[in-house]
C-alpha positions as protocol buffer text, in pm:
chain_id: "A"
residue {
  index: 1
  type: MET
  ca { x: 0 y: 0 z: 0 }
}
residue {
  index: 2
  type: ASN
  ca { x: 132 y: 340 z: -93 }
}
residue {
  index: 3
  type: VAL
  ca { x: 115 y: 561 z: 217 }
}
residue {
  index: 4
  type: ASN
  ca { x: 44 y: 865 z: -6 }
}
residue {
  index: 5
  type: ASP
  ca { x: -254 y: 690 z: -168 }
}
residue {
  index: 6
  type: GLU
  ca { x: -579 y: 772 z: 12 }
}
residue {
  index: 7
  type: SER
  ca { x: -768 y: 465 z: -109 }
}
residue {
  index: 8
  type: LEU
  ca { x: -729 y: 104 z: -7 }
}
residue {
  index: 9
  type: SER
  ca { x: -749 y: -187 z: -246 }
}
residue {
  index: 10
  type: LYS
  ca { x: -1022 y: -448 z: -209 }
}
residue {
  index: 11
  type: GLU
  ca { x: -759 y: -696 z: -92 }
}
residue {
  index: 12
  type: GLU
  ca { x: -632 y: -456 z: 176 }
}
residue {
  index: 13
  type: LEU
  ca { x: -985 y: -393 z: 299 }
}
residue {
  index: 14
  type: GLN
  ca { x: -1059 y: -766 z: 309 }
}
residue {
  index: 15
  type: TYR
  ca { x: -740 y: -829 z: 507 }
}
residue {
  index: 16
  type: LEU
  ca { x: -827 y: -558 z: 759 }
}
residue {
  index: 17
  type: ILE
  ca { x: -1185 y: -681 z: 793 }
}
residue {
  index: 18
  type: GLU
  ca { x: -1075 y: -1040 z: 851 }
}
residue {
  index: 19
  type: ARG
  ca { x: -785 y: -951 z: 1082 }
}
residue {
  index: 20
  type: LEU
  ca { x: -971 y: -704 z: 1301 }
}
residue {
  index: 21
  type: GLY
  ca { x: -1332 y: -816 z: 1269 }
}
residue {
  index: 22
  type: GLY
  ca { x: -1301 y: -1182 z: 1355 }
}
residue {
  index: 23
  type: PRO
  ca { x: -1490 y: -1472 z: 1197 }
}
residue {
  index: 24
  type: GLU
  ca { x: -1820 y: -1383 z: 1364 }
}
residue {
  index: 25
  type: ASP
  ca { x: -1823 y: -1042 z: 1200 }
}
residue {
  index: 26
  type: GLU
  ca { x: -2085 y: -1035 z: 926 }
}
residue {
  index: 27
  type: LEU
  ca { x: -1882 y: -777 z: 733 }
}
residue {
  index: 28
  type: ALA
  ca { x: -1593 y: -1021 z: 701 }
}
residue {
  index: 29
  type: ASN
  ca { x: -1783 y: -1196 z: 422 }
}
residue {
  index: 30
  type: ASP
  ca { x: -1825 y: -894 z: 198 }
}
residue {
  index: 31
  type: ALA
  ca { x: -1564 y: -625 z: 143 }
}
residue {
  index: 32
  type: ASP
  ca { x: -1782 y: -483 z: -137 }
}
residue {
  index: 33
  type: ALA
  ca { x: -1993 y: -313 z: 132 }
}
residue {
  index: 34
  type: PHE
  ca { x: -1689 y: -92 z: 198 }
}
residue {
  index: 35
  type: LEU
  ca { x: -1630 y: -12 z: -168 }
}
residue {
  index: 36
  type: ARG
  ca { x: -1964 y: 152 z: -260 }
}
residue {
  index: 37
  type: PRO
  ca { x: -2122 y: 296 z: 55 }
}
residue {
  index: 38
  type: SER
  ca { x: -2347 y: 601 z: 70 }
}
residue {
  index: 39
  type: PRO
  ca { x: -2182 y: 912 z: 219 }
}
residue {
  index: 40
  type: ALA
  ca { x: -2345 y: 848 z: 559 }
}
residue {
  index: 41
  type: GLU
  ca { x: -2244 y: 481 z: 550 }
}
residue {
  index: 42
  type: GLN
  ca { x: -1893 y: 578 z: 443 }
}
residue {
  index: 43
  type: ALA
  ca { x: -1852 y: 809 z: 741 }
}
residue {
  index: 44
  type: ALA
  ca { x: -1979 y: 543 z: 982 }
}
residue {
  index: 45
  type: LEU
  ca { x: -1759 y: 276 z: 826 }
}
residue {
  index: 46
  type: GLN
  ca { x: -1456 y: 504 z: 846 }
}
residue {
  index: 47
  type: VAL
  ca { x: -1512 y: 565 z: 1218 }
}
residue {
  index: 48
  type: ASP
  ca { x: -1569 y: 194 z: 1278 }
}
residue {
  index: 49
  type: LEU
  ca { x: -1257 y: 98 z: 1082 }
}
residue {
  index: 50
  type: LYS
  ca { x: -1046 y: 351 z: 1272 }
}
residue {
  index: 51
  type: LEU
  ca { x: -1168 y: 216 z: 1607 }
}
residue {
  index: 52
  type: ARG
  ca { x: -1099 y: -143 z: 1500 }
}
residue {
  index: 53
  type: LEU
  ca { x: -752 y: -52 z: 1380 }
}
residue {
  index: 54
  type: GLN
  ca { x: -676 y: 129 z: 1705 }
}
residue {
  index: 55
  type: ARG
  ca { x: -790 y: -176 z: 1905 }
}
residue {
  index: 56
  type: GLY
  ca { x: -575 y: -396 z: 1684 }
}
residue {
  index: 57
  type: VAL
  ca { x: -273 y: -175 z: 1750 }
}
residue {
  index: 58
  type: GLU
  ca { x: -340 y: -189 z: 2124 }
}
residue {
  index: 59
  type: GLU
  ca { x: -360 y: -569 z: 2107 }
}
residue {
  index: 60
  type: MET
  ca { x: -36 y: -586 z: 1907 }
}
residue {
  index: 61
  type: ARG
  ca { x: 139 y: -366 z: 2162 }
}
residue {
  index: 62
  type: ALA
  ca { x: 2 y: -576 z: 2449 }
}
residue {
  index: 63
  type: ARG
  ca { x: 160 y: -881 z: 2283 }
}
residue {
  index: 64
  type: ASN
  ca { x: 485 y: -683 z: 2237 }
}
residue {
  index: 65
  type: GLU
  ca { x: 450 y: -707 z: 1858 }
}
residue {
  index: 66
  type: GLU
  ca { x: 596 y: -444 z: 1632 }
}
residue {
  index: 67
  type: VAL
  ca { x: 326 y: -218 z: 1489 }
}
residue {
  index: 68
  type: PRO
  ca { x: 389 y: -143 z: 1121 }
}
residue {
  index: 69
  type: GLU
  ca { x: 443 y: 226 z: 1052 }
}
residue {
  index: 70
  type: ARG
  ca { x: 208 y: 197 z: 754 }
}
residue {
  index: 71
  type: LEU
  ca { x: -71 y: 88 z: 986 }
}
residue {
  index: 72
  type: LEU
  ca { x: -12 y: 386 z: 1214 }
}
residue {
  index: 73
  type: SER
  ca { x: -9 y: 616 z: 910 }
}
residue {
  index: 74
  type: LEU
  ca { x: -337 y: 470 z: 789 }
}
residue {
  index: 75
  type: ILE
  ca { x: -500 y: 527 z: 1128 }
}
residue {
  index: 76
  type: GLU
  ca { x: -375 y: 884 z: 1128 }
}
residue {
  index: 77
  type: ARG
  ca { x: -525 y: 946 z: 782 }
}
residue {
  index: 78
  type: LEU
  ca { x: -863 y: 817 z: 893 }
}
């Protein structure tokens, strides 16, 4: 992912959904919902994604894992 690029690919979105949402998450089955949302849905999804990413970073830090700089940059852009 290019840090200067504001958009995420479908594969990147799917990875984030699966990694942070868990198997019980109904959104994990359909990344297309993130690709064509209404403006209101897009805003809500962006907030939700940012919160999930922040929780994921906290979990990584709790496990003493290195947090990729690209992930921190993405969170900052959201």
